C-alpha positions in Angstrom: 119.5 48.4 -44.4 120.9 46.6 -41.4 121.7 42.9 -41.9 121.9 40.0 -39.5 124.8 37.6 -39.3 123.9 33.9 -38.7 126.0 32.5 -35.8 126.4 29.1 -34.1 124.8 28.2 -30.7 127.7 27.2 -28.4 125.5 26.5 -25.3 128.0 28.0 -22.9 127.2 27.9 -19.1 126.3 31.0 -17.2 125.0 32.3 -14.0 121.4 33.6 -13.9 119.9 36.5 -12.0 116.5 37.7 -11.0 115.1 39.5 -14.0 112.6 42.3 -14.2 108.9 43.1 -14.6 107.4 43.3 -18.1 105.8 46.4 -19.5 103.1 47.3 -21.9 101.4 50.6 -22.5 98.3 49.2 -24.2 97.7 45.9 -22.3 95.9 45.5 -19.0 98.0 44.3 -16.1 97.1 41.9 -13.3 97.0 43.5 -9.9 100.0 43.2 -7.6 99.8 41.0 -4.5 99.8 44.1 -2.4 96.4 45.1 -3.9 94.3 41.9 -4.3 91.1 43.9 -4.9 92.2 45.8 -8.0 90.9 44.6 -11.4 90.9 46.1 -14.9 88.5 45.7 -17.7 89.9 44.2 -20.9 89.7 47.5 -22.8 91.3 49.7 -20.1 94.7 51.0 -21.1 97.2 50.8 -18.2 100.2 53.1 -18.3 103.2 51.1 -17.1 106.2 52.8 -15.6 109.6 51.4 -14.5 111.6 53.3 -11.9 114.8 53.1 -9.8 115.1 55.0 -6.6 118.5 56.1 -5.5 120.0 58.1 -2.7 122.0 61.2 -3.7 125.1 59.1 -3.3 123.8 56.6 -5.9 122.8 53.8 -3.5 119.8 51.8 -4.6 116.6 51.9 -2.5 114.4 48.8 -3.1 112.1 48.6 0.0 109.5 51.3 -0.8 105.8 50.8 -1.2 103.3 52.5 -3.6 102.4 54.9 -0.8 105.9 56.3 -0.9 105.5 57.7 -4.4 103.7 60.7 -5.9 102.6 60.4 -9.5 101.4 63.2 -11.9 100.3 63.1 -15.5 100.5 66.5 -17.2 100.4 68.0 -13.7 97.3 66.0 -12.6 97.6 63.6 -9.6 97.2 59.9 -10.6 96.3 56.9 -8.5 98.9 54.1 -8.6 96.8 51.0 -9.1 99.5 48.4 -9.8 102.7 48.1 -8.0 105.5 45.5 -7.7 109.1 45.2 -6.8 111.8 42.9 -8.3 109.4 40.8 -10.3 110.7 37.9 -12.3 109.5 38.4 -15.9 111.4 38.3 -19.2 113.8 41.0 -20.3 114.5 42.1 -23.8 117.8 43.9 -24.1 119.9 45.5 -26.8 123.6 46.2 -26.8 124.4 49.1 -29.1 128.2 49.4 -29.7 129.9 52.3 -31.3 132.5 50.9 -33.8 133.6 54.2 -35.4 137.3 55.0 -35.6 137.2 57.0 -32.3 136.5 53.8 -30.4 139.5 51.8 -31.8 141.5 51.9 -28.5 138.6 51.0 -26.2 136.7 48.4 -28.2 138.5 45.4 -26.6 137.6 46.6 -23.1 134.0 47.2 -24.2 133.8 43.7 -25.8 135.1 42.0 -22.7 132.8 43.8 -20.3 129.8 42.9 -22.5 130.8 39.2 -22.4 130.9 39.3 -18.6 127.6 41.3 -18.3 125.7 38.9 -20.5 127.1 35.9 -18.6 125.6 37.4 -15.4 122.2 38.5 -16.7 121.0 36.2 -19.4 118.6 33.4 -18.4 118.4 30.5 -20.9 115.2 30.5 -22.8 113.7 33.5 -20.9 115.6 36.7 -21.7 116.5 37.8 -25.2 119.3 40.1 -26.4 120.3 41.6 -29.7 123.7 43.1 -30.6 124.0 46.1 -32.9 127.1 48.0 -34.0 127.1 51.4 -35.6 129.7 53.5 -37.4 129.2 54.5 -41.1 126.4 51.9 -41.1 124.0 50.4 -38.6 124.5 46.7 -38.5 122.8 44.0 -36.5 125.5 41.5 -35.5 123.0 39.2 -33.8 119.2 39.4 -33.8 117.2 38.7 -30.7 118.3 35.4 -29.1 118.4 33.7 -25.8 121.6 31.8 -26.7 124.7 33.0 -25.0 126.7 31.1 -27.5 125.3 33.1 -30.4 125.8 36.4 -28.5 129.4 35.4 -27.5 130.3 34.8 -31.1 128.6 37.9 -32.4 130.5 40.1 -29.8 133.8 38.6 -31.0 132.9 39.9 -34.5 132.2 43.4 -33.3 135.1 45.6 -34.4 136.0 49.1 -35.5 136.3 50.1 -39.1 139.6 49.2 -40.8 141.7 51.9 -42.5 140.6 50.5 -45.9 136.9 50.9 -45.0 137.5 54.4 -43.8 139.2 55.3 -47.1 136.3 53.8 -49.1 133.3 55.1 -47.2 134.6 57.8 -44.9 134.1 58.0 -41.2 130.6 58.5 -39.7 129.0 57.7 -36.4 125.3 57.0 -36.8 124.5 57.1 -33.0 121.0 58.6 -33.4 120.1 56.4 -36.3 121.2 53.4 -34.3 118.9 54.3 -31.4 116.0 54.9 -33.8 116.6 51.5 -35.5 116.8 49.6 -32.2 113.6 51.3 -31.1 111.5 51.1 -34.2 112.7 48.0 -36.0 113.5 45.7 -33.0 112.0 46.6 -29.7 108.7 48.3 -30.7 107.5 44.9 -31.9 108.3 43.2 -28.6 106.1 42.9 -25.5 107.3 43.2 -22.0 110.3 44.8 -20.3 112.6 46.5 -22.8 116.0 48.2 -22.4 119.1 49.0 -24.3 122.7 49.8 -23.4 124.7 52.0 -25.7 128.5 52.2 -25.5 129.9 55.3 -27.2 131.7 58.6 -26.8 128.4 60.2 -27.6 129.5 62.0 -30.7 127.1 61.7 -33.7 128.2 62.4 -37.2 126.1 61.7 -40.2 122.8 60.5 -38.8 119.5 61.4 -40.5 117.9 61.4 -37.1 118.4 64.0 -34.4 118.7 63.5 -30.7 115.1 64.6 -30.4 113.8 62.0 -32.9 115.9 59.3 -31.2 114.4 60.0 -27.9 110.9 60.2 -29.5 111.4 56.7 -31.0 112.7 55.2 -27.8 109.7 56.6 -25.8 107.2 55.4 -28.4 108.8 51.9 -28.2 108.8 52.0 -24.4 112.6 51.5 -24.4 114.7 52.5 -21.4 118.2 53.6 -22.6 121.3 53.2 -20.4 124.3 55.0 -21.8 128.0 54.4 -21.1 130.4 57.1 -22.2 133.7 55.3 -23.0 136.2 57.4 -25.0 139.8 57.6 -26.1 140.9 60.8 -24.3 143.5 61.6 -27.0 141.4 60.9 -30.1 139.9 64.4 -30.5 143.1 66.1 -29.3 141.3 68.0 -26.6 138.7 69.6 -28.9 135.1 68.8 -28.2 134.5 65.1 -28.5 133.4 63.2 -25.4 132.6 66.5 -23.5 129.9 67.3 -26.1 128.7 63.7 -26.2 128.2 63.5 -22.4 125.3 66.0 -22.5 123.6 64.1 -25.4 123.9 60.8 -23.6 122.6 62.2 -20.3 119.6 63.6 -22.1 118.7 60.4 -23.8 119.0 58.3 -20.7 117.2 60.8 -18.4 114.2 61.2 -20.7 113.8 57.4 -21.3 114.3 56.5 -17.6 117.8 55.0 -17.8 121.1 55.9 -16.3 124.2 57.7 -17.6 127.7 56.5 -16.8 131.2 57.7 -17.8 134.2 55.4 -17.7 137.1 56.9 -15.8 140.2 55.9 -13.8 137.9 55.8 -10.7 135.0 54.1 -12.4 135.8 51.2 -14.7 133.5 49.7 -17.3 133.2 46.5 -15.3 131.9 48.5 -12.3 129.5 50.3 -14.5 128.0 47.1 -15.9 127.6 45.8 -12.3 125.8 49.0 -11.4 123.4 48.6 -14.4 122.8 45.0 -13.4 121.9 46.1 -9.9 119.5 48.7 -11.2 117.8 46.2 -13.5 117.3 43.9 -10.6 115.9 46.6 -8.3 113.3 48.4 -10.4 109.8 49.3 -9.3 106.9 48.6 -11.7 104.0 51.0 -11.3 100.8 51.0 -13.3 97.9 53.4 -13.5 94.9 54.2 -15.6 94.9 57.9 -16.7 92.1 60.0 -15.4 91.9 61.5 -19.0 90.6 59.3 -21.8 92.7 59.1 -24.9 90.8 61.0 -27.7 93.8 62.0 -29.6 97.2 60.2 -29.8 99.8 62.3 -28.1 102.7 62.4 -25.7 101.8 63.0 -22.1 104.2 64.1 -19.4 104.9 61.9 -16.4 106.3 63.1 -13.1 107.2 60.4 -10.6 108.7 61.4 -7.3 109.4 59.9 -3.9 107.7 61.5 -0.9 111.1 61.3 0.9 112.8 64.5 -0.4 116.4 63.2 -0.3 115.7 60.3 -2.8 116.1 60.5 -6.5 113.7 58.7 -8.8 115.0 57.6 -12.2 112.1 57.1 -14.6 111.0 58.2 -18.1 109.3 61.6 -18.2 106.6 61.0 -20.8 104.7 58.3 -22.6 102.9 57.9 -25.9 99.1 57.8 -25.3 97.8 55.8 -28.3 94.2 56.4 -29.3 
């Protein structure tokens, strides 16, 4: 079972940023200011959807209205009844860091980028973050906290397995199990806006879960997953490795509504974190009441598109309709 390390609160200073809208599949939402006449009964289930809109060059578009979108559920048109942009509600975020042997040469850069990212995004007392590392085990370094000091100290303790540990327990990379744990054991219990960022080369070895069950768990928890592929190009000696992992990470991010990024000479990890920060600040929050009552708990497919054909919408592609 994962364990939590107690850490000290150092109360370090940081910059704040405009956070995001909250989300809940089962709770009714208040109408957006753009629609003052919309109200919901207490027992109505609102499907809540977060989305980014990008040009084909990756530029963020943040000035659209609800009338600029087309929304389908299982192929049936739906009416967007709730809509907002760049709302200022709490964010619950997970950092999932691969600490298997393949990450030994990149872990310092990952750690530094995480420090800087949290310094930018975390708002004291409002946003909450947890830190999880995974290799042969899945370990929570820091449970949900709003303290940058605790997160700072937890990140300093994140490290790859030693040679002695590898000799004792062998080398595994429980990527899928880590995503399932973050979804089921941490974020599913939380209300509001939920996302995780996973830093890894995308290679799983030894998980009980599969990529399909990891995606399933994330979607049931309403968790958006951003993935950063950061690999040691020489670790696998040119055989498989990161090339295989890229497809898996792209799939997990695409189906949960997040983004996929790969660290390269042209795109550094600092730049990637700045891009993720920009996307988190620029999401649309859309809500609708399905035209089909929930008589049986099931996954339902969502298709959200912009009417302007040259724009790309980044959003999850299904949700769990709970009876």
